[in-house]
N, C-alpha and C positions, 0 to 999 in steps of 0.2 A: 800684432806680431809678438809683442812682449809676452802676452798671455800664452800663446802657442809655444814659445820657447820654454817658458816656465813649466808648462804641463808636460811637454816632451822630455824635460829634464827630471821628471818625477816629483816636481813641486806642485803646489796648488795656487790658484788665483781666486780671490773673492772680490766681487764687484763692490765698490764702496757704497753704492746705493742699497745693496742687499744688507750690508752691515748696518747701515743707517736705519733701515726698516726694522731689523731685528732689535736693535737697541731701543728704538722708539716704542716698539711693542712691549718690550720688557719694562720700560719706564711706566707705560700706561697700566700694565698689569700690577706693578708695585703700588701704584696710586689708587687702584680700584678698591672701593669699600668692600667688595666681595671677598677680598683676601682675608677678611676677618671671620668669614664663615667656615664652618667645618664642611667636610665632604657631604655629610648627610643633610646639613642645612642647605647646601647648594642643590642637592637632589630635590628637596622639598620646594625650594624656590623655583626650580626648573618646572616642576609640576604645576605650581601656582601660575607660572607664566603661560602654561597651556590652558589656563582657565578652569582648572579643577578645584572642586571644593575640598575641604579638609577630609571629608568622608571618602571621596574618590582618591585622594592622595594616599590615605591610609590603606585603602584596598590595593592600590598599585604597588606601594612599597612594603606591603604585608606588615603593617604596624597598626597599633590602636589609634583611634581618632584623638584620644587625649595625648598620645605621644606626638602626633602631628601638631596639635595645638601648642605644645611646649616648644617644638622646633620653630613654629611660626612666630611665637613670641620672642624666642631667642634671635631670630632673623631681624625682627623689628628693632629689638634692643641694640644689636650689633651694628645695624645700619643707621642708628640714631633717629628712628622714626617714632616720634611721640604721638600720643593720642590727640589729634586735632579734629575738630568737627568739620573743618573745611576740606580736609584731605584724607582719602582712604589710605591707611598704611599699607594695605595689601596691594593697591594699585601703585603706590610709591615704590614699594619693594620690587615689584615686577618691572617698573620703568627703570629702576637702577640696574636690574639684571639685563634688560634689553639694551640699555645704553652701553653697558660693558661689552656685550656681544658685538654690538655695532662697531665699537672702537677696535676690536680685535681683527675685524675684516678690513 
């Protein structure tokens, strides 16, 4: 009834759960390592997550393959992915991207 009275009086009512979800999402996004990436780097990473090679990404984004290689290396650097023989940096970057997407939903 309170909400109805507020709305009919021209005011608004926001459910506390909605606010909690929005604040939680904002915090998760602020903590995401993906916030370090530029818009173009995120585009490249999104293409990587689709399983595309550097050549295929270059074709999709209308860039040279060497430009894509530079973006990929910048992504690895910004995400703190060092060259380890046990872990593929490309896979680790994609997993970081996918985890971030999962947390947003």
